[in-house]
C-alpha positions in Angstrom: -0.2 -0.1 -0.2 2.9 2.2 -0.1 2.7 5.6 -2.1 5.1 6.6 -4.9 4.0 10.2 -4.6 6.9 11.4 -2.2 10.6 11.9 -2.4 12.8 9.3 -1.4 16.1 7.9 -1.5 16.9 4.5 -2.8 19.6 1.9 -2.0 20.7 0.0 -4.6 21.8 -3.7 -4.2 22.2 -5.6 -7.7 23.9 -9.0 -8.1 25.1 -11.0 -11.0 24.9 -14.3 -9.6 22.5 -16.6 -10.7 20.0 -18.4 -8.4 20.0 -22.2 -9.5 16.5 -23.2 -8.0 14.8 -20.2 -9.6 17.0 -18.9 -12.4 15.3 -20.5 -15.3 12.1 -19.2 -17.1 10.0 -22.3 -17.4 7.5 -22.7 -20.1 4.5 -24.7 -19.4 4.8 -28.5 -20.8 1.2 -29.5 -19.8 -2.0 -28.5 -21.7 -3.5 -27.0 -18.5 -0.5 -24.7 -17.8 -0.7 -23.6 -21.7 -4.3 -22.8 -20.9 -3.4 -20.9 -18.1 -0.8 -18.8 -20.2 -3.5 -18.3 -22.7 -5.9 -17.1 -20.1 -3.7 -14.8 -18.7 -2.8 -13.0 -21.8 -6.7 -12.9 -22.9 -8.8 -12.5 -19.8 -6.8 -11.5 -16.8 -5.4 -8.1 -17.3 -2.4 -6.4 -15.3 -0.4 -9.7 -14.7 3.2 -9.5 -14.5 4.2 -12.8 -13.6 3.2 -16.1 -12.2 5.6 -18.5 -10.6 4.9 -22.0 -9.3 7.3 -24.1 -7.4 6.3 -27.7 -5.8 8.6 -30.1 -3.9 11.6 -27.8 -4.5 11.0 -27.6 -8.4 10.1 -24.7 -10.4 6.9 -26.0 -12.5 5.9 -22.8 -14.1 7.7 -19.4 -14.3 6.2 -16.8 -16.9 6.3 -13.0 -17.3 3.8 -10.9 -18.9 3.4 -7.3 -20.4 7.2 -6.7 -20.9 8.3 -8.0 -17.6 10.8 -10.6 -17.5 12.8 -12.8 -15.4 15.3 -10.0 -14.4 12.7 -7.1 -13.7 12.7 -6.0 -10.1 9.4 -5.6 -9.0 7.6 -3.8 -6.1 6.6 -5.9 -3.3 4.3 -3.3 -1.8 3.0 -4.7 1.3 3.9 -8.1 1.0 7.4 -7.2 2.3 5.6 -7.0 5.8 5.8 -10.5 5.7 9.5 -10.4 5.3 9.8 -7.9 8.1 8.1 -10.7 10.1 10.8 -12.7 9.3 13.5 -10.3 10.3 12.2 -9.9 13.7 11.9 -13.7 14.3 15.7 -13.7 13.5 16.5 -11.4 15.9 14.5 -13.1 18.3 16.1 -16.4 17.3 19.6 -15.0 17.9 18.7 -13.6 21.2 19.0 -9.9 20.6 15.1 -9.6 21.7 13.7 -11.8 24.6 10.2 -12.4 23.2 7.4 -10.5 21.3 6.0 -9.4 24.6 8.8 -6.9 25.4 7.5 -3.3 25.8 8.3 -1.2 22.9 9.2 1.6 25.1 12.1 -0.5 26.3 13.9 -0.1 23.4 13.3 3.8 22.9 13.8 5.2 26.3 14.4 8.9 25.1 11.0 8.6 23.2 8.9 11.4 25.0 5.7 10.2 24.2 5.9 7.1 26.3 6.5 9.2 29.3 3.2 11.1 28.6 0.9 8.3 27.2 0.2 5.5 29.8 -1.8 3.8 26.7 1.7 3.7 24.4 3.6 2.4 27.6 1.6 -0.8 27.3 2.4 -1.2 23.7 4.5 -4.5 22.7 6.4 -6.0 19.7 3.5 -8.7 19.7 1.0 -5.6 19.4 3.0 -4.1 16.4 3.1 -7.4 14.5 -0.7 -7.7 14.7 -1.6 -4.6 13.7 -3.1 -3.7 17.0 -0.9 -0.9 18.0 -3.7 1.4 19.1 -2.4 4.3 16.8 -4.9 6.5 15.3 -4.6 5.1 12.0 -6.1 3.0 9.6 -5.3 2.4 6.2 -7.3 -1.0 5.6 -10.8 1.2 5.4 -9.8 4.4 4.0 -9.5 5.9 7.6 -6.7 8.0 8.8 -3.6 7.3 6.4 -0.7 7.8 8.5 1.7 6.2 6.2 1.3 9.4 3.4 2.0 11.7 6.3 5.0 9.9 7.7 6.6 10.1 4.2 6.7 13.5 4.1 9.2 13.7 7.2 12.9 13.1 7.5 12.6 10.3 10.2 9.9 7.7 9.3 10.5 5.8 12.8 10.4 8.8 14.9 7.1 9.8 13.0 5.8 6.4 13.8 6.6 6.4 17.5 4.9 9.8 18.2 1.7 9.0 16.9 -1.5 9.5 18.9 -3.2 6.5 20.4 -6.7 5.9 19.4 -7.3 2.5 21.4 -5.6 0.3 23.9 -2.9 -1.8 22.3 -3.8 -5.2 21.3 -7.6 -4.9 21.3 -8.4 -3.4 17.7 -7.2 -4.5 14.4 -6.4 -1.3 12.3 -4.0 -1.8 9.6 -1.2 1.0 9.4 2.4 0.7 7.7 4.0 2.7 10.9 3.8 -0.5 13.0 6.3 -2.3 10.8 8.2 1.0 10.5 9.0 0.7 14.5 10.0 -2.9 14.1 12.8 -1.6 11.7 13.7 0.6 14.4 13.6 -2.0 17.0 16.0 -4.3 15.2 18.5 -1.5 14.4 18.8 -0.6 18.1 19.2 -4.5 19.2 21.6 -5.3 16.5 23.6 -2.1 16.4 23.2 -2.2 12.3 20.7 -0.6 9.6 17.9 -3.0 8.8 19.4 -2.9 5.4 22.9 -4.8 6.8 20.8 -7.1 9.3 18.7 -8.2 6.4 21.7 -8.6 3.9 23.5 -10.7 6.3 20.9 -12.9 8.1 18.3 -13.1 5.4 19.0 -12.3 1.9 22.6 -13.4 1.7 22.3 -17.0 3.0 19.3 -17.6 0.5 21.3 -15.9 -2.3 19.0 -13.2 -2.6 21.5 -10.3 -4.0 19.6 -8.4 -6.5 17.2 -6.0 -4.8 16.2 -2.4 -4.1 15.3 -0.8 -0.9 13.4 2.3 -0.3 14.8 4.7 2.4 13.8 7.7 4.4 16.1 10.9 4.4 17.6 9.7 7.7 18.8 6.3 5.9 16.4 4.0 7.5 15.0 1.1 5.3 11.1 0.8 4.5 10.0 -2.1 6.2 6.4 -1.8 4.9 6.6 -1.9 1.3 8.6 -0.7 -1.7 11.0 -3.2 -1.6 11.8 -4.1 -5.1 12.9 -7.7 -5.4 13.0 -10.3 -8.3 9.8 -12.6 -8.3 12.2 -15.7 -8.4 13.5 -14.5 -5.0 9.8 -14.0 -3.6 9.5 -17.8 -4.6 12.5 -18.5 -2.4 11.1 -16.7 0.7 7.7 -18.8 0.1 10.0 -21.9 0.0 11.7 -20.8 3.4 8.3 -20.6 5.0 7.0 -23.7 3.4 9.8 -25.7 4.9 9.6 -24.3 8.6 12.6 -21.9 7.9 15.1 -24.1 6.5 17.0 -23.1 3.0 19.1 -25.7 1.3 19.7 -27.6 4.4 20.4 -24.6 6.8 18.1 -23.2 9.4 17.8 -19.6 8.4 14.8 -18.7 10.6 13.7 -21.2 13.6 10.8 -23.5 13.0 9.0 -22.2 16.0 9.1 -18.7 14.7 7.7 -19.8 11.0 4.8 -21.6 12.8 3.9 -18.9 15.4 4.3 -16.1 13.1 1.9 -17.3 10.3 -0.4 -18.8 12.3 -3.0 -16.4 11.8 -6.0 -16.1 14.3 -7.3 -12.3 14.0 -10.2 -12.2 12.1 -10.5 -9.5 9.5 -14.1 -8.1 9.3 -15.9 -8.8 6.0 -12.9 -9.9 3.9 -11.9 -12.6 2.0 -9.3 -12.7 -1.0 -11.4 -15.7 -2.9 -14.5 -13.2 -2.4 -12.9 -10.0 -3.9 -11.5 -12.2 -6.5 -15.4 -12.8 -7.8 -14.1 -16.6 -8.7 -17.1 -18.8 -9.2 -15.0 -21.8 -8.7 -14.2 -21.7 -5.1 -16.2 -21.0 -2.0 -15.1 -17.9 0.0 -13.7 -18.4 3.3 -12.8 -15.7 5.9 -9.5 -14.0 6.2 -7.4 -14.2 9.5 -4.1 -12.1 10.0 -1.1 -13.4 12.0 2.4 -11.6 12.4 2.1 -9.9 9.1 0.8 -12.8 7.4 -2.9 -13.9 6.5 -4.4 -17.4 6.3 -7.3 -18.2 3.9 -8.6 -21.5 2.8 -9.0 -22.2 -0.7 -12.4 -24.2 -0.6 -12.5 -26.2 -4.0 -14.6 -29.1 -5.2 -15.2 -30.1 -1.5 -11.6 -30.0 -0.4 -9.7 -27.1 1.5 -6.3 -26.0 1.0 -5.0 -23.7 3.6 -3.1 -20.8 2.7 -0.4 -18.8 4.1 -0.2 -15.3 2.4 1.9 -12.3 2.1 -0.2 -9.6 0.3 0.7 -6.3 -1.4 -1.4 -3.7 -3.0 -1.7 -4.1 -6.8 -1.6 -7.9 -6.6 1.6 -8.9 -5.1 1.6 -12.3 -3.4 3.3 -14.9 -2.0 1.0 -18.1 -1.4 2.4 -20.7 0.6 -0.1 -24.1 0.1 1.7 -27.0 2.6 -1.2 -29.4 1.6 0.4 -29.4 -1.7 4.1 -28.7 -0.8 3.8 -25.9 -3.0 4.8 -22.0 -3.5 2.7 -19.6 -5.9 4.1 -16.2 -6.8 2.2 -13.2 -8.4 3.1 -10.0 -9.1 0.6 -7.5 -10.9 0.0 -3.7 -11.6 -3.8 -3.9 -10.4 -3.4 -1.0 -8.0 -6.5 0.1 -6.0 -8.8 -2.3 -7.7 -10.7 -5.6 -6.9 -8.7 -7.2 -10.0 -5.6 -7.5 -7.6 -7.4 -10.3 -6.3 -7.9 -12.2 -9.4 -4.7 -14.5 -8.4 -7.1 -16.1 -6.3 -9.6 -17.0 -9.0 -6.5 -17.9 -11.3 -5.4 -20.4 -8.2 -8.8 -21.8 -8.1 -9.7 -22.2 -11.7 -6.2 -23.1 -13.3 -3.4 -23.7 -10.8 -4.9 -26.2 -8.1 -6.9 -28.4 -10.5 -3.7 -28.7 -12.9 -1.4 -29.9 -9.7 -4.3 -32.7 -8.8 -5.0 -34.2 -5.5 -1.5 -34.8 -4.5 -0.4 -33.7 -1.1 2.6 -33.1 1.0 4.0 -36.7 2.5 4.2 -35.0 5.8 
């Protein structure tokens, strides 16, 4: 949901190292996938890429509308899910005790904690669940604090100083200021920028070296969106989650954190990815929110396929379907329209039926 109409500094980091698992463009070999490609080109507008990986192998990788395998793509708010992984790594490494730590402990000089009794109760968990209590709400076209934040020099400082509307932990209200504070916490406990922390402990171990951050005038990386990455590297992130934090035999993020952070229990009122997609093939189910991850069941032909979803405005999705041992990535340009959710109709109409009834052995 990150806006592009503001001045920002861009930190560039490019790679020339091929990533073996997701480096090749894979043309569809089955009639089902051929039908998918044709349908995207003729019926579904604004799609930039679709990638499908099952059991560690890329089944389908196709780019549309002038985008290619080497095109960096704005993740929008789906990057919040990567921010969840980063705070998990900080906890795994003992830099933070747990998600119940008070945010005020990390910012002892922030004056608003001294004057606001509600804000003093704010925890890391409240930030991760979008229940900070700040007077902000980007979800329901309410008070858009993100736009105001991007007009300032220090986005972490702005976010910390926001006025409270509700008690922390009580009301779900989506705001990009919450993950911005997470970046400030990681900087405090690690002694390095969020960019360096992410590179050292997440991206480099996974061979992700071609990307671009958006940073504020103070040089702080944006952890709520506007992070540019290759779709194939988005698929790597999905694979990491699918395999409970392991990448090529190495435990990058603890299994415990993956399970806790992706288990969504907070219902999002009157919302369903499938319902908004207008799919005639799947039965809409409620959506739940976790630590910057969404959960929703794809109910199709009497079967339920639980999905763990990273979601960004315009149709940027990392979808993990453990039942099928599968990761699906979409990038799109359908900003501000229901058509961004067409990805879930594509899943129900083409992808799941093409995969069949095979499920993960474990």
